[in-house]
N, C-alpha and C positions, 0 to 999 in steps of 0.2 A: 501164966499155962505150960507143962510142962512139957510141951512141945519145945516153945520157944531156947526153954532151961538144956534141950535133949540136943540142939546144933551143934557140930565140932566145928570152934573155930576154928580149926587148923585147915578142916575140910573145906568151909566156907574161900579161903584163901586160900586155899590148891586152888577152887573150880576158880575163882574170879582173874587169878593167872592164868589157867590154861585158856578161858573165854576170854584173856587180853582187855580186861577193863583197864581203864587207866585210873589212878591216883586219884584225882580229883573227881572221876565218878562214882567211888566206891559204895559212898552213902545212897546214892539213889538205886543201885546196881543191889546192895545189900535189904534196903529197903524191899523192891517187888520180890528179891527171891525167896526172902522170909517170910513175903504175904503168899507166893505161889505154894509156898512150905505148907503153909497153916491152911488156905483153901484145898490142895489136897487132901491133908490130912481128917479137912469138914467132912470132906466129899465122901472120902470113902469112910469115913465114922456112921455114917448120915446112910449111905448107899445099900448096907448089907441091914437094915431094921424096915420089917414089912410092912405095908400099909396097909391098917385097919380099914378102910370105907369104903371097900368093891371097888366101883368103877371111879367111882372119885379118887380115887387113893390111883389109877392109871392116868390121868389125870392131871396128877402132884408130881405125879414120877416124870412125864414130858415136858411139867414148865420148870422142872430142877433142870433134867440135863439141857434146855433147852438157857436158862440162865450160867449155869455149868460154864456149856460152852463160850458165850457173849464173856464171862469173865474169863475164861482164860486165853483169847482172844484180845480180850481190852490187855491183859494183864505180859502178855507177849510183846501188843502196840506198844506197850505204855518200856517195858526191857529194850523193843531196841532201839526207839525213837533215843533216848537216853545213850546208849552206844554209840549212835550216830553223831546226832548232835543233842548237846546236855540243854539246852535253850528253848528245843520244841515238847522236851519232855514232861515239864507242864507244872 
């Protein structure tokens, strides 16, 4: 996927420094951060496409929004856990 190649290493390093991520947690932080960026890209690219199924499209849109919120919440929880205690991060 070209998106992952477009992520700047220097920007990630600077961001990790600003968030004060300990060196031994970089791998988990990096994995979580890249997953979040990929999901944001996928949701943005799919959000602009209209549904062609009428009322079924509305239902699908609501389901997608629910999944999006759940994924965002899960990823944020995992990121916080990895920052607070690497043993709980899963």
